[in-house]
KEKE-3310 file (N, C-alpha, C; in steps of 0.2 Angstrom, whole numbers, plus 5000, padded with zeros to 4 digits):
npx = (5004:5003:5008:5006:5013:5007:5013:5010:5018:5026:5033:5042:5053:5060:5051:5045:5055:5055:5042:5043:5053:5046:5037:5044:5046:5046:5038:5031:5030:5035:5029:5033:5026:5032:5028:5028:5033:5043:5060:5072:5074:5071:5083:5079:5079:5078:5077:5071:5060:5055:5059:5051:5053:5043:5045:5037:5029:5016:5010:5004:4990:4981:4964:4961:4958:4971:4975:4968:4974:4988:4986:4982:4994:5001:4993:4994:5008:5010:5001:5007:5017:5010:5001:4994:4988:4984:4982:4988:4984:4993:4998:5013:5016:5011:5011:5013:5004:5005:5015:5023:5019:5006:4999:5000:4992:4980:4976:4976:4965:4955:4955:4952:4944:4939:4945:4939:4939:4929:4918:4903:4887:4887:4883:4870:4873:4887:4889:4882:4890:4904:4903:4894:4894:4904:4920:4931:4946:4955:4968:4978:4972:4976:4988:5004:5007:5001:4993:4991:4983:4972:4966:4963:4954:4944:4940:4935:4924:4916:4913:4906:4895:4889:4885:4875:4865:4861:4857:4866:4872:4881:4886:4873:4861:4870:4876:4884:4897:4907:4923:4939:4953:4964:4966:4964:4964:4958:4966:4956:4948:4958:4961:4948:4947:4958:4955:4944:4948:4949:4935:4932:4941:4936:4923:4926:4934:4931:4928:4928:4940:4939:4946:4942:4930:4930:4934:4925:4912:4913:4916:4905:4895:4897:4900:4908:4904:4900:4912:4917:4922:4919:4929:4932:4942:4954:4962:4969:4966:4965:4955:4958:4950:4952:4961:4971:4976:4992:5000:5007:5020:5013:5003:5007:5005:4991:4992:4999:4991:4979:4967:4968:4976:4984:4991:4990:4993:5011:5026:5044:5046)
npy = (4994:5011:5027:5045:5057:5072:5086:5101:5114:5127:5130:5124:5115:5104:5095:5093:5085:5074:5069:5066:5056:5046:5043:5038:5026:5012:5013:5025:5041:5058:5074:5091:5106:5122:5137:5152:5163:5159:5160:5154:5138:5121:5108:5092:5074:5058:5040:5029:5034:5044:5061:5076:5093:5107:5119:5130:5139:5144:5159:5157:5162:5162:5156:5160:5158:5155:5144:5133:5134:5131:5117:5112:5115:5104:5093:5094:5093:5080:5071:5072:5063:5051:5036:5035:5025:5032:5049:5059:5073:5082:5090:5098:5098:5086:5070:5053:5040:5027:5012:5010:4997:4996:5007:5006:4994:4999:5007:4998:4991:5001:5003:5011:5020:5037:5045:5054:5065:5071:5073:5081:5089:5106:5118:5130:5143:5144:5141:5152:5163:5159:5154:5159:5173:5187:5186:5197:5206:5198:5195:5198:5193:5184:5189:5190:5203:5216:5228:5227:5215:5218:5229:5222:5212:5221:5227:5216:5212:5223:5223:5212:5215:5225:5218:5209:5218:5223:5211:5204:5190:5175:5161:5154:5142:5131:5116:5112:5103:5098:5094:5089:5097:5089:5074:5059:5054:5046:5041:5043:5053:5064:5067:5071:5083:5090:5092:5100:5112:5126:5130:5127:5135:5147:5146:5146:5157:5168:5163:5159:5150:5140:5128:5118:5114:5113:5100:5089:5094:5095:5082:5075:5079:5072:5058:5050:5050:5039:5033:5040:5040:5042:5044:5046:5043:5045:5056:5064:5079:5093:5105:5122:5136:5143:5135:5121:5114:5112:5097:5090:5084:5079:5073:5061:5047:5046:5048:5036:5026:5028:5025:5032:5036:5046:5062:5079:5096:5096:5102:5107:5113)
npz = (5000:4995:5001:5002:5011:5016:5022:5031:5037:5048:5058:5073:5069:5074:5079:5067:5060:5068:5066:5052:5052:5059:5050:5040:5028:5017:5001:5005:5002:5006:5007:5010:5014:5018:5026:5016:5022:5030:5031:5032:5028:5035:5036:5032:5034:5027:5027:5020:5013:4999:4999:4997:4996:4994:4982:4977:4987:4997:5005:5019:5028:5043:5043:5030:5012:5008:5016:5010:4998:5000:5003:4991:4983:4988:4985:4971:4969:4974:4967:4954:4955:4958:4955:4972:4986:4997:5001:5013:5023:5034:5049:5053:5066:5072:5079:5077:5086:5087:5082:5066:5059:5064:5060:5046:5045:5049:5038:5028:5032:5029:5015:5000:5005:5011:5025:5038:5051:5065:5057:5051:5047:5043:5056:5057:5062:5062:5048:5042:5046:5042:5029:5021:5021:5015:5020:5024:5025:5032:5032:5042:5053:5062:5066:5074:5079:5088:5084:5069:5070:5078:5070:5059:5063:5068:5056:5049:5056:5055:5041:5041:5049:5041:5030:5036:5040:5027:5021:5014:5005:5001:4991:4990:4992:4992:5000:5015:5023:5037:5043:5052:5045:5044:5036:5027:5011:4995:4980:4969:4975:4977:4964:4959:4967:4962:4949:4950:4954:4952:4952:4965:4973:4970:4975:4989:4992:4999:5012:5029:5038:5028:5025:5032:5027:5013:5007:5013:5009:4995:4992:4997:4989:4977:4967:4975:4988:4995:4999:5010:5026:5043:5057:5073:5080:5074:5074:5088:5097:5107:5107:5110:5112:5097:5091:5092:5107:5116:5119:5135:5145:5156:5149:5145:5149:5146:5132:5128:5131:5123:5110:5099:5082:5078:5085:5090:5096:5096:5104:5104:5116)
capx = (5000:5007:5006:5009:5011:5007:5014:5010:5022:5028:5038:5044:5055:5063:5045:5044:5059:5052:5036:5046:5057:5041:5033:5049:5046:5046:5032:5029:5033:5034:5030:5033:5025:5034:5025:5033:5036:5049:5066:5077:5071:5074:5086:5076:5082:5074:5081:5068:5055:5057:5056:5050:5052:5039:5048:5032:5026:5011:5010:4998:4987:4976:4957:4960:4959:4978:4976:4967:4979:4993:4984:4982:5001:5003:4990:4997:5015:5010:4998:5011:5021:5006:4995:4995:4983:4981:4985:4987:4986:4995:5001:5020:5016:5008:5015:5009:5004:5006:5020:5021:5014:4999:4997:4999:4987:4974:4974:4974:4958:4951:4958:4947:4939:4942:4945:4938:4938:4925:4913:4896:4884:4889:4878:4867:4876:4894:4888:4881:4896:4910:4903:4888:4896:4911:4924:4935:4951:4957:4975:4981:4968:4980:4995:5007:5008:4994:4990:4988:4978:4966:4963:4960:4947:4938:4937:4931:4918:4912:4911:4900:4889:4886:4882:4870:4861:4858:4855:4871:4873:4884:4885:4866:4859:4875:4876:4891:4899:4913:4928:4945:4957:4969:4963:4967:4960:4960:4968:4951:4946:4962:4960:4942:4948:4963:4951:4939:4952:4947:4929:4932:4944:4931:4918:4929:4939:4930:4925:4932:4942:4936:4949:4938:4924:4929:4934:4919:4907:4914:4915:4898:4890:4900:4899:4913:4901:4899:4919:4918:4922:4920:4933:4934:4948:4959:4967:4967:4968:4962:4953:4958:4948:4951:4967:4972:4981:4998:5001:5013:5023:5008:4998:5011:5001:4985:4994:5002:4985:4974:4966:4969:4981:4989:4989:4993:5000:5017:5031:5050:5047)
capy = (5000:5017:5033:5051:5061:5079:5090:5108:5117:5134:5131:5118:5110:5098:5090:5090:5080:5068:5066:5063:5050:5042:5041:5036:5019:5010:5014:5031:5047:5063:5081:5096:5113:5126:5143:5156:5168:5156:5162:5148:5131:5116:5102:5086:5068:5051:5034:5025:5038:5050:5067:5082:5100:5111:5125:5134:5140:5149:5163:5155:5166:5158:5158:5163:5153:5153:5137:5129:5134:5126:5110:5111:5114:5097:5088:5093:5090:5073:5068:5072:5057:5046:5036:5033:5022:5036:5055:5061:5079:5082:5096:5097:5097:5080:5064:5046:5037:5020:5010:5010:4992:4997:5012:5002:4989:5003:5009:4992:4989:5006:5004:5013:5025:5043:5045:5061:5066:5077:5074:5083:5094:5112:5121:5136:5150:5144:5141:5159:5167:5157:5151:5163:5180:5188:5187:5202:5209:5192:5194:5199:5191:5180:5192:5191:5210:5218:5233:5224:5210:5222:5232:5216:5210:5227:5228:5210:5212:5229:5221:5207:5219:5229:5212:5207:5224:5223:5205:5201:5182:5172:5153:5153:5135:5126:5112:5112:5099:5100:5089:5091:5097:5084:5069:5054:5053:5041:5043:5046:5059:5069:5068:5075:5089:5094:5093:5105:5117:5133:5131:5126:5141:5153:5145:5146:5162:5173:5160:5159:5143:5136:5122:5113:5113:5111:5093:5085:5097:5093:5075:5073:5081:5069:5050:5047:5051:5032:5031:5044:5036:5046:5040:5051:5041:5046:5061:5067:5086:5097:5112:5128:5143:5141:5132:5115:5115:5108:5091:5091:5078:5076:5069:5055:5040:5046:5047:5030:5022:5030:5021:5036:5035:5052:5067:5086:5097:5095:5107:5106:5116)
capz = (5000:4995:5004:5001:5017:5014:5028:5032:5043:5048:5064:5077:5064:5077:5079:5060:5059:5072:5062:5046:5054:5061:5043:5035:5027:5010:4998:5008:5000:5010:5004:5015:5012:5023:5025:5012:5027:5033:5027:5033:5028:5039:5033:5034:5032:5027:5025:5016:5009:4995:5003:4993:4999:4989:4980:4976:4993:4999:5011:5023:5033:5046:5042:5023:5007:5007:5019:5005:4992:5002:5002:4983:4981:4990:4981:4964:4969:4975:4961:4948:4956:4960:4960:4978:4989:5001:5002:5020:5024:5041:5052:5055:5074:5073:5080:5077:5093:5086:5078:5059:5057:5066:5056:5040:5046:5049:5032:5024:5033:5026:5009:4996:5009:5013:5032:5040:5058:5066:5052:5052:5043:5047:5059:5054:5064:5059:5041:5039:5047:5039:5022:5017:5021:5012:5025:5021:5029:5036:5031:5048:5058:5067:5066:5081:5080:5091:5080:5063:5072:5081:5065:5054:5067:5068:5049:5047:5060:5052:5035:5042:5051:5035:5026:5040:5039:5020:5019:5008:5007:4996:4991:4991:4989:4993:5006:5017:5028:5040:5046:5052:5038:5044:5034:5022:5004:4990:4973:4966:4979:4976:4957:4958:4970:4958:4943:4951:4959:4951:4955:4973:4976:4969:4980:4996:4992:5005:5017:5035:5039:5023:5024:5036:5024:5006:5006:5015:5006:4988:4991:4999:4983:4972:4967:4980:4994:4998:5001:5016:5033:5049:5062:5078:5084:5070:5077:5095:5098:5112:5104:5115:5108:5089:5089:5096:5113:5116:5124:5139:5149:5160:5145:5142:5150:5142:5125:5127:5131:5119:5104:5093:5078:5079:5090:5088:5093:5101:5104:5107:5123)
cpx = (5005:5004:5010:5007:5012:5007:5014:5013:5025:5033:5039:5047:5059:5057:5044:5049:5058:5047:5039:5049:5051:5037:5037:5049:5045:5039:5027:5033:5031:5035:5028:5032:5027:5031:5031:5036:5042:5055:5071:5074:5075:5077:5083:5079:5077:5079:5078:5063:5059:5054:5056:5048:5049:5043:5043:5027:5021:5012:5004:4996:4981:4969:4956:4960:4966:4979:4974:4972:4986:4992:4984:4989:5003:5000:4993:5004:5015:5007:5002:5016:5017:5005:4998:4988:4980:4986:4983:4989:4987:4999:5009:5021:5012:5013:5011:5009:5005:5012:5018:5017:5007:4996:4995:4993:4980:4971:4973:4967:4953:4953:4951:4942:4943:4941:4944:4937:4934:4920:4906:4894:4885:4882:4876:4871:4883:4894:4887:4887:4902:4910:4898:4889:4903:4915:4930:4941:4954:4965:4979:4977:4971:4987:4998:5008:5001:4990:4987:4982:4972:4962:4960:4954:4942:4935:4933:4925:4913:4909:4905:4894:4885:4882:4875:4864:4858:4857:4860:4873:4877:4884:4878:4865:4864:4875:4883:4892:4905:4917:4934:4949:4962:4965:4966:4962:4963:4963:4962:4948:4951:4961:4954:4943:4952:4959:4946:4942:4950:4940:4929:4936:4940:4926:4920:4933:4938:4927:4931:4934:4939:4939:4946:4931:4924:4930:4928:4914:4907:4913:4908:4893:4893:4899:4904:4910:4901:4906:4921:4917:4923:4923:4935:4939:4954:4964:4964:4970:4963:4961:4953:4956:4948:4956:4967:4978:4987:4998:5007:5015:5017:5003:5001:5007:4995:4987:4996:4996:4979:4973:4967:4976:4987:4986:4993:4990:5005:5022:5038:5050:5043)
cpy = (5006:5023:5039:5055:5068:5084:5097:5110:5124:5135:5124:5112:5104:5093:5088:5085:5073:5065:5063:5056:5044:5039:5038:5028:5018:5011:5020:5036:5053:5070:5086:5103:5117:5133:5148:5162:5166:5158:5157:5141:5126:5111:5096:5080:5062:5046:5030:5028:5043:5056:5073:5088:5105:5117:5131:5135:5145:5153:5162:5160:5162:5160:5159:5157:5151:5145:5132:5128:5130:5119:5108:5111:5107:5092:5088:5091:5082:5069:5067:5065:5051:5041:5034:5030:5028:5043:5057:5068:5079:5087:5094:5097:5091:5075:5058:5043:5029:5018:5009:5003:4993:5002:5009:4998:4993:5005:5004:4991:4995:5007:5006:5018:5031:5044:5052:5060:5072:5079:5076:5088:5101:5115:5128:5142:5150:5144:5148:5163:5165:5156:5155:5171:5181:5190:5190:5204:5204:5191:5194:5197:5188:5183:5192:5198:5212:5222:5230:5219:5213:5225:5227:5214:5215:5228:5222:5210:5218:5227:5216:5210:5222:5223:5210:5212:5224:5216:5202:5194:5180:5164:5151:5146:5129:5123:5111:5107:5101:5094:5093:5092:5092:5077:5065:5053:5048:5045:5047:5053:5065:5071:5072:5082:5093:5096:5099:5111:5124:5135:5131:5132:5147:5152:5147:5152:5167:5170:5160:5152:5138:5129:5117:5111:5110:5104:5089:5088:5095:5086:5072:5075:5077:5061:5047:5048:5044:5030:5035:5040:5041:5042:5046:5049:5041:5050:5064:5074:5089:5104:5117:5134:5140:5137:5126:5116:5110:5103:5092:5084:5075:5072:5062:5049:5040:5045:5040:5025:5022:5025:5026:5035:5040:5057:5074:5091:5096:5101:5105:5108:5111)
cpz = (5000:4998:5002:5007:5016:5020:5027:5038:5042:5054:5067:5072:5068:5078:5072:5058:5062:5068:5055:5047:5056:5055:5038:5034:5019:5008:5001:5005:5004:5007:5009:5012:5018:5021:5021:5016:5030:5029:5027:5033:5032:5034:5035:5031:5032:5025:5020:5011:5004:4999:4997:4996:4994:4988:4980:4982:4994:5005:5015:5029:5036:5044:5035:5018:5006:5011:5014:4999:4994:5002:4995:4981:4983:4986:4974:4964:4969:4969:4955:4949:4957:4954:4967:4981:4993:5001:5009:5021:5032:5043:5054:5063:5076:5074:5080:5084:5093:5082:5071:5057:5058:5062:5048:5039:5046:5042:5027:5025:5030:5019:5005:4999:5011:5021:5035:5048:5060:5061:5054:5047:5047:5050:5056:5055:5061:5051:5038:5040:5043:5031:5018:5018:5017:5018:5022:5027:5034:5036:5037:5054:5064:5068:5074:5083:5082:5086:5073:5065:5074:5074:5060:5057:5067:5061:5047:5050:5057:5046:5036:5045:5045:5031:5029:5039:5033:5018:5014:5010:5001:4997:4993:4988:4990:4999:5008:5022:5031:5043:5048:5046:5038:5042:5029:5017:5000:4984:4969:4969:4977:4969:4955:4961:4965:4951:4943:4955:4958:4954:4962:4976:4975:4974:4987:4997:4997:5011:5023:5038:5034:5022:5028:5033:5017:5004:5007:5010:4998:4987:4992:4993:4977:4972:4972:4987:4998:5001:5008:5022:5039:5055:5067:5082:5080:5072:5084:5095:5103:5109:5110:5111:5101:5087:5094:5102:5112:5121:5128:5142:5153:5156:5143:5143:5146:5134:5123:5127:5126:5113:5098:5089:5079:5084:5088:5094:5098:5099:5107:5114:5128)
residu = (MET:THR:HIS:ALA:TRP:LEU:ILE:ILE:ALA:HIS:ASN:GLU:PHE:GLY:ILE:LEU:GLN:ARG:LEU:VAL:SER:ALA:LEU:ASP:ALA:THR:LEU:SER:ASP:ILE:TYR:VAL:HIS:ILE:ASP:ARG:LYS:VAL:ARG:THR:LEU:PRO:ILE:LEU:HIS:THR:GLU:HIS:SER:ARG:LEU:PHE:MET:LEU:ALA:ASP:ARG:VAL:ASP:VAL:ARG:TRP:GLY:THR:VAL:SER:GLN:ILE:GLN:SER:GLU:TYR:ALA:LEU:PHE:GLU:ALA:ALA:SER:ALA:ASN:GLY:PRO:TYR:ASP:PHE:TYR:HIS:ILE:ILE:SER:GLY:THR:THR:LEU:PRO:LEU:LYS:PRO:TRP:PRO:GLU:ILE:GLN:SER:TYR:PHE:VAL:ARG:ASN:ALA:GLY:HIS:CYS:ILE:LEU:SER:GLY:PHE:CYS:GLN:SER:GLY:SER:TYR:GLN:GLU:THR:LEU:LYS:LEU:ARG:ARG:HIS:ASN:LEU:PHE:LEU:ARG:ASN:TYR:ALA:SER:PRO:ARG:LEU:LEU:PRO:ARG:LYS:MET:SER:GLN:PHE:LEU:TRP:ARG:SER:ALA:LEU:LEU:ILE:GLN:ARG:ILE:PHE:GLY:ILE:GLU:THR:ASN:ARG:GLY:LYS:VAL:PHE:TYR:LYS:ALA:SER:ASN:TRP:LEU:SER:LEU:THR:GLU:GLU:ALA:VAL:GLN:LEU:LEU:VAL:ALA:ARG:LYS:MET:GLU:ILE:LEU:HIS:THR:PHE:ARG:HIS:THR:PHE:CYS:GLY:ASP:GLU:TYR:PHE:VAL:PRO:SER:VAL:LEU:MET:ALA:SER:PRO:LEU:LYS:SER:THR:LEU:VAL:SER:ASP:ASP:HIS:TYR:LEU:LEU:HIS:ASN:ILE:ALA:ARG:SER:ASN:ALA:GLY:VAL:PHE:HIS:LEU:ALA:ASN:TYR:ASP:GLU:LEU:CYS:LYS:THR:GLU:TYR:LEU:PHE:ALA:ARG:LYS:PHE:THR:GLU:ARG)
# end
């Protein structure tokens, strides 16, 4: 069984190397997208897998369509070398909790299926806010600098208020589904997503956190709907506010005993 591990990273490169080493196996290729804002790229090593560091990098801004664009950069790079049985989108701060034979066995059992975690139909409030409004001024929404972050969030909320007052709505009639953006897809699913790239980017260009919606929404409306599998024991992460919290040494016993396959996020600290 062949695997393409598509890793999105922007920091914690020591953890990234640990992840790469854990996934390093025959019949597994590893593709890494490093945020374009990173000036000094890490030097990563593998012994068994082919390793591809993407040269065409996206300036990833949290909450924006750039997150989807980074996934497409990985999909297209990997599919050019495919086919693969599975394409796995995974964060650079993720680590597997099981040894490689168990991971391989899991995917053998799920051959031909797309594996999603946290899969559900989107709720009305979140759907209206994130998918049916024009979410503008998001470039610095999560900036580490206070002034650009506050200004971006103020302008974003102001634009939403104006749209609500005047009843402005986009993506009318579309049905949306949500899942974690860290997932595993079949060759057929990736080819479908790549073929519909421009249409999908247009639909999600002004959405908020559209990376959590575009894959399940597109696949649920396609002939591949029957291949979707929801597995909430695929990825363990503790959502703190809008982002995943960090696991600590105090979580060690929990992580050793859990049935989850992967967990995020981890830090060298």
